[in-house]
C-alpha positions as CSV (number, residue, x, y, z in Angstrom):
1,M,4.3,0.8,10.8
2,L,3.3,4.3,11.7
3,A,1.8,5.3,8.4
4,E,-1.5,6.1,10.0
5,I,0.0,8.9,12.1
6,K,2.6,10.1,9.7
7,G,0.5,11.2,6.8
8,L,0.8,8.5,4.2
9,N,-1.3,5.4,3.8
10,E,-1.6,2.8,1.2
11,E,-5.0,2.1,-0.1
12,C,-5.5,-1.7,0.4
13,G,-4.4,-5.3,0.1
14,I,-6.0,-8.0,-2.0
15,F,-5.8,-11.8,-1.7
16,G,-7.4,-14.6,-3.8
17,I,-7.3,-18.4,-3.9
18,W,-8.7,-20.9,-6.4
19,G,-9.0,-24.7,-5.9
20,H,-8.8,-25.2,-2.1
21,E,-11.6,-26.6,0.0
22,D,-10.8,-24.2,2.9
23,A,-10.6,-21.1,0.7
24,A,-12.3,-18.7,3.1
25,R,-10.1,-19.5,6.1
26,L,-6.9,-19.3,4.0
27,T,-8.1,-15.9,2.7
28,Y,-8.6,-14.8,6.3
29,Y,-5.0,-15.7,7.1
30,G,-3.8,-14.0,4.0
31,L,-5.7,-10.8,4.8
32,H,-4.4,-10.9,8.3
33,S,-0.9,-10.8,7.0
34,L,-1.9,-7.9,4.7
35,Q,-3.5,-5.9,7.5
36,H,-0.8,-3.2,7.4
37,R,-2.1,-2.2,4.0
38,G,-5.6,-1.2,5.3
39,Q,-7.4,-1.1,8.6
40,E,-10.7,0.5,7.8
41,G,-12.6,-2.5,6.6
42,A,-12.3,-6.1,5.4
43,G,-14.3,-8.6,3.3
44,I,-14.3,-12.0,1.8
45,V,-16.4,-13.4,-1.1
46,V,-16.5,-17.2,-1.8
47,A,-17.7,-19.2,-4.8
48,H,-19.6,-22.3,-4.0
49,N,-22.0,-24.5,-5.9
50,G,-22.4,-22.0,-8.7
51,S,-23.1,-19.0,-6.6
52,L,-21.2,-16.2,-4.8
53,S,-21.6,-15.2,-1.2
54,G,-19.6,-13.1,1.2
55,H,-19.2,-11.2,4.4
56,K,-17.6,-7.8,5.0
57,G,-17.5,-5.1,7.6
58,L,-15.7,-2.1,9.1
59,G,-12.7,-2.7,11.3
60,L,-9.7,-5.0,11.4
61,V,-9.8,-8.5,10.0
62,T,-10.2,-10.1,13.4
63,D,-13.1,-7.7,14.2
64,V,-15.0,-8.4,11.0
65,F,-14.5,-12.2,11.0
66,Q,-15.4,-13.4,14.4
67,S,-16.3,-16.8,15.7
68,G,-18.5,-18.7,13.3
69,T,-18.4,-16.2,10.5
70,L,-15.8,-18.1,8.4
71,D,-17.7,-21.4,8.9
72,A,-20.6,-20.0,6.9
73,L,-18.3,-19.1,3.9
74,K,-17.9,-22.4,2.2
75,G,-16.3,-22.9,-1.2
76,A,-13.1,-23.8,-3.0
77,A,-12.4,-20.2,-4.3
78,A,-12.4,-16.8,-2.6
79,I,-11.1,-13.3,-2.8
80,G,-10.5,-10.9,0.1
81,H,-9.7,-7.3,0.6
82,V,-8.4,-5.0,3.4
83,R,-9.2,-1.4,2.8
84,Y,-7.8,2.0,3.7
85,S,-10.1,4.6,2.1
86,T,-8.5,7.3,-0.1
87,A,-10.1,9.0,-3.1
88,G,-13.3,6.9,-2.9
89,G,-14.1,7.8,0.7
90,G,-15.0,5.6,3.7
91,G,-18.2,3.8,4.8
92,Y,-19.5,0.3,4.8
93,E,-20.8,0.5,1.2
94,N,-17.2,1.0,0.0
95,V,-15.8,-2.0,1.8
96,Q,-14.7,-4.6,-0.7
97,P,-15.0,-7.1,-2.3
98,L,-17.9,-5.5,-4.1
99,L,-20.5,-8.1,-5.1
100,F,-22.6,-7.7,-8.2
101,R,-25.5,-9.9,-9.4
102,S,-27.2,-9.9,-12.8
103,Q,-29.2,-12.2,-15.0
104,T,-26.0,-13.5,-16.6
105,G,-24.3,-14.3,-13.3
106,A,-22.5,-12.8,-10.3
107,M,-19.1,-11.4,-9.9
108,A,-17.0,-10.0,-7.0
109,L,-14.4,-7.4,-7.4
110,A,-11.4,-6.3,-5.2
111,H,-9.1,-3.5,-6.2
112,N,-5.8,-2.0,-5.0
113,G,-4.9,1.4,-6.5
114,N,-6.6,4.5,-7.8
115,L,-8.2,5.2,-11.2
116,T,-7.2,8.6,-12.5
117,N,-10.0,8.8,-15.0
118,A,-12.7,7.4,-12.7
119,I,-14.7,10.6,-12.5
120,E,-14.7,11.1,-16.2
121,L,-15.9,7.5,-16.8
122,K,-18.5,7.8,-14.0
123,L,-20.0,10.9,-15.5
124,A,-20.2,9.2,-18.9
125,L,-21.7,6.1,-17.5
126,E,-24.3,8.0,-15.5
127,G,-25.2,9.9,-18.7
128,Q,-25.9,6.5,-20.2
129,G,-28.2,5.5,-17.3
130,S,-25.8,3.8,-14.9
131,I,-26.6,4.1,-11.2
132,F,-23.8,3.7,-8.7
133,Q,-24.2,2.3,-5.2
134,T,-20.8,3.3,-3.8
135,T,-18.4,6.3,-4.1
136,S,-15.5,3.9,-4.9
137,D,-13.8,4.1,-8.3
138,T,-13.7,0.3,-8.2
139,E,-17.4,0.2,-9.1
140,V,-16.7,2.0,-12.4
141,F,-14.8,-1.1,-13.6
142,A,-17.8,-3.4,-13.0
143,H,-20.1,-1.1,-15.0
144,L,-17.7,-1.1,-17.9
145,I,-17.6,-4.9,-18.0
146,R,-21.4,-5.2,-18.0
147,R,-21.7,-2.6,-20.7
148,S,-19.3,-4.3,-23.0
149,Q,-20.7,-6.0,-26.1
150,A,-17.7,-8.3,-26.5
151,P,-18.7,-11.9,-27.1
152,T,-16.9,-13.5,-24.1
153,F,-16.4,-12.5,-20.5
154,V,-12.7,-12.4,-20.9
155,E,-13.0,-10.1,-23.9
156,Q,-15.4,-7.9,-21.9
157,M,-12.9,-7.6,-19.1
158,K,-10.1,-6.8,-21.5
159,E,-12.2,-4.1,-23.2
160,A,-13.1,-2.6,-19.7
161,L,-9.4,-2.7,-18.6
162,S,-8.4,-0.9,-21.8
163,Q,-10.6,2.0,-20.8
164,I,-9.4,2.7,-17.3
165,E,-6.2,4.6,-16.4
166,G,-4.0,5.0,-13.4
167,A,-2.9,2.3,-10.9
168,F,-4.9,-0.9,-10.5
169,A,-4.4,-4.4,-9.3
170,F,-7.7,-6.2,-9.6
171,L,-9.0,-9.5,-8.4
172,L,-12.3,-10.6,-9.9
173,L,-14.2,-13.8,-8.9
174,T,-17.0,-15.5,-10.8
175,E,-18.6,-18.9,-10.4
176,K,-16.3,-20.2,-13.0
177,A,-12.9,-18.5,-12.6
178,L,-10.6,-16.2,-10.7
179,Y,-9.1,-13.3,-12.7
180,A,-6.1,-11.1,-11.8
181,A,-5.1,-8.0,-13.7
182,L,-2.3,-5.4,-13.2
183,D,-2.2,-2.0,-14.9
184,P,0.3,-1.6,-17.8
185,H,2.8,0.4,-15.7
186,G,2.7,-2.0,-12.7
187,F,2.3,0.6,-10.0
188,R,1.2,-1.9,-7.4
189,P,2.7,-5.3,-6.5
190,L,0.8,-8.5,-7.3
191,S,2.2,-12.0,-7.1
192,L,1.1,-15.5,-8.1
193,G,1.7,-18.5,-5.8
194,R,0.9,-22.2,-5.4
195,L,-0.5,-24.2,-2.5
196,G,-0.5,-27.8,-3.6
197,S,-2.9,-27.8,-6.5
198,A,-4.4,-24.5,-5.6
199,Y,-3.4,-21.1,-7.0
200,V,-3.0,-18.0,-4.9
201,V,-2.7,-14.3,-5.8
202,A,-1.8,-11.6,-3.3
203,S,-0.6,-8.0,-3.0
204,E,2.5,-9.2,-1.0
205,T,4.4,-12.4,-0.8
206,C,4.2,-12.4,3.0
207,A,0.6,-13.7,2.5
208,F,2.0,-16.8,0.8
209,D,4.3,-17.5,3.7
210,V,1.5,-17.5,6.3
211,I,-0.5,-20.2,4.5
212,G,2.5,-22.2,3.4
213,A,2.2,-21.3,-0.3
214,T,5.2,-21.0,-2.6
215,Y,5.9,-18.0,-4.8
216,E,5.6,-18.6,-8.5
217,R,6.0,-15.3,-10.2
218,E,4.9,-11.7,-10.5
219,V,1.8,-10.7,-12.4
220,A,3.2,-8.7,-15.3
221,P,2.1,-5.2,-16.1
222,G,-0.7,-5.3,-18.6
223,E,-1.4,-9.0,-17.9
224,L,-4.7,-10.7,-17.3
225,L,-4.6,-14.1,-15.6
226,I,-7.5,-16.5,-15.8
227,I,-7.4,-19.2,-13.1
228,S,-9.9,-22.0,-13.5
229,R,-10.2,-25.8,-13.4
230,E,-8.1,-25.8,-16.5
231,G,-5.2,-24.1,-14.7
232,V,-3.7,-20.7,-15.4
233,R,-4.0,-18.9,-18.7
234,S,-2.3,-15.6,-19.4
235,E,-3.5,-12.9,-21.8
236,R,-2.6,-9.3,-22.4
237,F,-5.1,-6.5,-22.4
238,A,-2.5,-3.7,-23.0
239,S,1.1,-3.4,-24.2
240,R,3.6,-3.3,-21.4
241,Q,4.6,0.2,-20.5
242,P,7.8,1.3,-18.6
243,R,7.6,-0.2,-15.1
244,S,6.5,2.4,-12.5
245,I,6.3,0.4,-9.3
246,C,5.6,2.6,-6.4
247,S,8.8,3.6,-4.6
248,M,7.0,3.7,-1.3
249,E,6.4,0.0,-1.4
250,Y,10.1,-0.5,-0.7
251,I,10.4,2.5,1.6
252,Y,7.6,1.5,4.0
253,F,4.3,0.1,2.7
254,A,5.3,-3.5,2.2
255,R,6.2,-5.8,5.1
256,P,10.0,-6.4,5.6
257,D,9.5,-10.1,4.9
258,S,7.9,-9.5,1.6
259,H,9.6,-9.6,-1.8
260,V,8.4,-6.9,-4.2
261,D,9.2,-7.6,-7.8
262,G,12.0,-9.9,-6.7
263,I,13.6,-7.6,-4.1
264,N,13.4,-8.4,-0.4
265,V,12.0,-5.4,1.4
266,H,14.1,-5.7,4.6
267,T,17.3,-5.8,2.5
268,A,16.2,-2.8,0.4
269,R,15.6,-0.8,3.5
270,K,18.8,-1.8,5.2
271,N,20.6,-0.7,2.0
272,L,18.8,2.6,2.2
273,G,20.2,3.1,5.6
274,K,23.7,2.3,4.5
275,R,23.4,4.7,1.6
276,L,22.0,7.4,4.0
277,A,25.0,7.0,6.3
278,L,27.4,7.6,3.3
279,E,25.4,10.6,2.0
280,A,24.5,12.2,5.3
281,P,26.9,11.2,8.2
282,A,26.4,12.5,11.7
283,E,28.4,12.7,14.8
284,A,26.3,10.9,17.3
285,D,26.2,8.3,20.1
286,I,23.3,6.1,19.0
287,V,21.1,5.4,16.0
288,T,17.4,4.7,16.4
289,G,14.5,4.1,14.0
290,V,10.9,5.0,14.1
291,P,8.9,1.7,14.3
292,D,8.2,-0.3,12.3
293,S,9.2,0.5,8.8
294,S,12.4,2.5,9.7
295,I,13.9,-0.2,11.9
296,S,15.6,-1.9,9.0
297,V,16.9,1.4,7.7
298,A,18.3,2.4,11.1
299,I,20.1,-1.0,11.3
300,G,21.7,-0.3,8.0
301,Y,22.7,3.2,9.0
302,A,24.3,1.9,12.2
303,E,26.2,-0.8,10.4
304,A,27.6,1.6,7.8
305,S,28.4,4.5,10.3
306,G,29.8,2.4,13.1
307,I,27.4,4.1,15.5
308,P,25.5,1.7,17.8
309,Y,21.9,0.9,17.0
310,E,19.6,1.2,20.0
311,L,15.9,0.8,20.6
312,G,15.3,4.4,21.4
313,L,11.5,4.5,20.5
314,I,8.9,1.9,21.5
315,K,5.6,1.4,19.7
316,N,2.5,0.7,21.7
317,R,0.7,-1.8,19.6
318,Y,-2.5,-1.7,21.5
319,V,-3.6,1.9,20.9
320,G,-6.5,2.6,18.5
321,R,-5.9,3.8,15.0
322,T,-5.0,7.5,15.4
323,F,-6.1,8.4,11.8
324,I,-9.7,8.3,12.9
325,Q,-9.3,11.2,15.3
326,P,-11.1,14.3,14.0
327,S,-8.6,17.0,15.0
328,Q,-4.9,17.6,14.6
329,A,-4.6,18.1,18.4
330,L,-6.0,14.6,19.0
331,R,-3.8,13.1,16.2
332,E,-0.7,14.6,17.9
333,Q,-1.9,13.1,21.2
334,G,-2.2,9.9,19.3
335,V,1.4,10.1,18.3
336,K,2.4,10.4,22.0
337,M,0.2,7.4,22.9
338,K,1.6,5.4,20.0
339,L,5.3,6.1,20.6
340,S,7.3,6.3,23.7
341,P,11.0,7.2,23.9
342,V,13.2,4.9,26.0
343,R,14.6,7.5,28.4
344,G,17.4,5.3,29.7
345,V,18.7,4.9,26.1
346,V,18.4,8.4,24.8
347,A,19.1,10.5,27.9
348,G,22.4,12.4,27.5
349,K,22.9,11.1,24.0
350,R,23.3,12.5,20.6
351,V,20.7,10.6,18.6
352,V,20.3,9.9,14.9
353,M,16.6,9.4,14.4
354,V,16.0,7.5,11.1
355,D,12.5,7.8,9.5
356,D,11.1,6.9,6.2
357,S,9.4,10.1,5.1
358,I,8.2,13.5,6.1
359,V,4.8,14.6,4.8
360,R,3.3,17.5,6.8
361,G,6.0,17.5,9.4
362,T,3.7,17.5,12.4
363,T,4.6,13.9,13.5
364,S,8.4,14.4,12.9
365,R,8.2,17.6,15.1
366,R,6.4,15.7,17.8
367,I,8.9,12.8,17.8
368,V,11.9,15.1,17.9
369,S,10.3,16.9,20.8
370,M,9.7,13.6,22.7
371,L,13.3,12.6,22.3
372,R,14.4,15.9,23.7
373,E,12.0,15.6,26.6
374,A,13.5,12.2,27.3
375,G,17.0,13.8,27.6
376,A,18.5,13.6,24.1
377,V,21.1,16.4,23.8
378,E,21.0,16.4,20.0
379,V,18.6,14.9,17.5
380,H,19.8,14.4,13.9
381,V,17.0,13.3,11.5
382,R,17.7,11.2,8.5
383,I,15.0,10.3,6.0
384,S,15.2,7.3,3.7
385,A,13.0,8.9,1.0
386,P,13.7,12.0,-1.0
387,P,11.5,15.0,-0.1
388,I,7.8,14.5,-1.0
389,T,6.9,17.5,-3.1
390,H,3.9,16.4,-5.1
391,P,0.6,14.7,-4.4
392,C,-0.1,11.1,-5.5
393,F,-2.9,10.2,-7.9
394,Y,-2.3,6.4,-7.8
395,G,-3.6,5.3,-4.4
396,I,-1.6,6.9,-1.7
397,D,-3.2,9.6,0.5
398,T,-0.8,12.5,0.0
399,S,-3.0,15.6,-0.2
400,S,-2.7,18.8,-2.1
401,K,0.8,20.2,-2.8
402,E,0.2,23.1,-0.3
403,E,0.0,20.6,2.6
404,L,3.3,18.9,1.8
405,I,6.0,20.4,4.0
406,A,8.7,19.9,1.4
407,A,6.8,21.4,-1.6
408,N,7.8,25.0,-0.9
409,R,10.5,24.8,1.7
410,T,14.2,24.1,1.8
411,V,15.7,21.4,3.9
412,E,17.0,24.0,6.3
413,E,13.5,25.5,6.7
414,I,12.0,22.0,7.3
415,R,14.8,21.3,9.9
416,R,13.8,24.4,11.8
417,L,10.1,23.6,11.7
418,I,10.6,20.1,13.1
419,G,13.2,21.2,15.6
420,A,16.1,18.9,14.6
421,D,19.8,19.7,15.0
422,S,20.3,18.5,11.5
423,L,18.2,17.0,8.7
424,A,19.0,15.1,5.5
425,F,17.0,13.2,2.9
426,I,18.4,10.4,0.8
427,S,19.1,11.4,-2.8
428,Q,16.9,10.1,-5.6
429,E,19.9,8.4,-7.2
430,G,20.9,6.9,-3.9
431,M,17.4,5.6,-3.2
432,L,17.2,3.8,-6.6
433,E,20.7,2.3,-6.2
434,A,20.0,1.2,-2.6
435,I,16.7,-0.5,-3.4
436,G,18.4,-2.3,-6.3
437,R,16.7,-0.7,-9.3
438,P,19.2,1.9,-10.5
439,D,18.6,1.1,-14.2
440,V,15.3,2.9,-15.0
441,S,14.6,0.6,-17.8
442,P,11.2,-0.7,-19.0
443,E,11.5,-3.6,-16.6
444,R,13.1,-2.0,-13.6
445,G,11.6,1.5,-13.3
446,Q,9.9,3.0,-10.2
447,C,7.3,5.7,-9.9
448,L,9.0,8.9,-8.7
449,A,6.0,11.2,-9.2
450,C,5.7,12.3,-5.5
451,F,9.4,13.4,-5.6
452,T,9.5,14.9,-9.1
453,G,6.0,15.7,-10.2
454,Q,6.6,13.7,-13.4
455,Y,3.5,11.4,-13.5
456,P,3.9,8.2,-15.6
457,T,0.3,8.4,-16.9
458,R,-2.1,10.9,-18.2
459,L,-4.1,12.6,-15.4
460,G,-7.7,13.0,-16.2
461,Q,-9.2,16.5,-16.1
462,T,-11.1,15.5,-13.0
463,A,-8.3,13.4,-11.5
464,R,-7.8,14.1,-7.8
465,P,-5.1,13.2,-5.3
466,C,-6.0,10.8,-2.5
467,L,-7.3,13.3,0.0
468,T,-7.1,11.6,3.4
469,M,-4.2,13.7,4.7
470,K,-3.2,13.2,8.4
């Protein structure tokens, strides 16, 4: 996907396995399938002979775990993490899993999401003598566990989980068990699977497919799973709140072959395209999608409209990550390096360009310009998400409201800024119906905060949006 040059990025992906002799290698494969969720760093921690050990580093999974590295990570249990930094910032020290050692034992922690009261908690903990080694809000959770006076480790975890707010999917590994927890609103996806007698937990079901595991069920909001030699035990640390799974998981974060809360992502995106064609038809010769997340949407738009789908944009998969470039000029050059229009397809044609979102608008403007330079006579932009008008506090790097192009502009003003002949966004109602969650009930709700500004949770006084805006 093109999240890294479009202005939105998901924070990370997590993977855990318990009860398999080749746990580290399977975790490597699982992380590789979740690489789209984070490219800044990766890490694996294993449990073996009553102790924890691990390896982590900056870069892609294949860069961090080179020849021989996995052979040293022996054990029948492991957790892994791929990271894209947001509120916590980058750097090696923030690469997860974070490994903590104490007189009572070791634990490793991997987190997907963003804690909205992390700064408040951190200030309170520092006032009580805590010293933090990272700038990640994940470390706050570890301190809360260790400060708990509850009689058992499970009760300590539950007490700590009850104190944190926001979006979180946690995996925690000790010498004795693997723990998985999802916040009471269920902002992030988290699934449980089986591989023979082993148990697997992952951010997306595509990680099960790559290792041959079978899907069992979703981890429920407010649920704590304890996976050990005795099997799987479920406990609740909070009452279940109305489901607020992130809409962007369906729109482009998740891989098309994943199922998120029982819904196939490719099917959801294809339905988004069909709904877009009904809500915003265009007179055009071809439909094309911005790779990769918008391809399914473009196919759906083409099917519903009767306009042929064509591969009008090609993604160069061997270009470095453009989000690391320090200036907007270099980022825009990165867009040109990353995408190439197919001149023979678009020249002389009226093109419907389907994309998943517009954040700042700089990338959309550049893509429209590239299509015109390649000979497109008209470019009609169709977006499979409603306008993003508010920042996210739950683990997606939309920045301040002032930097969001749709926050203070009409659709017509945005159209002029990006240079399109026409522009239309899917309606909120259309998005929910197309994805397959029209009934915003306690079980089927989605988070719509970036579209509406109505946040499902309390935002701490020091809560901050994820500030890595491209």
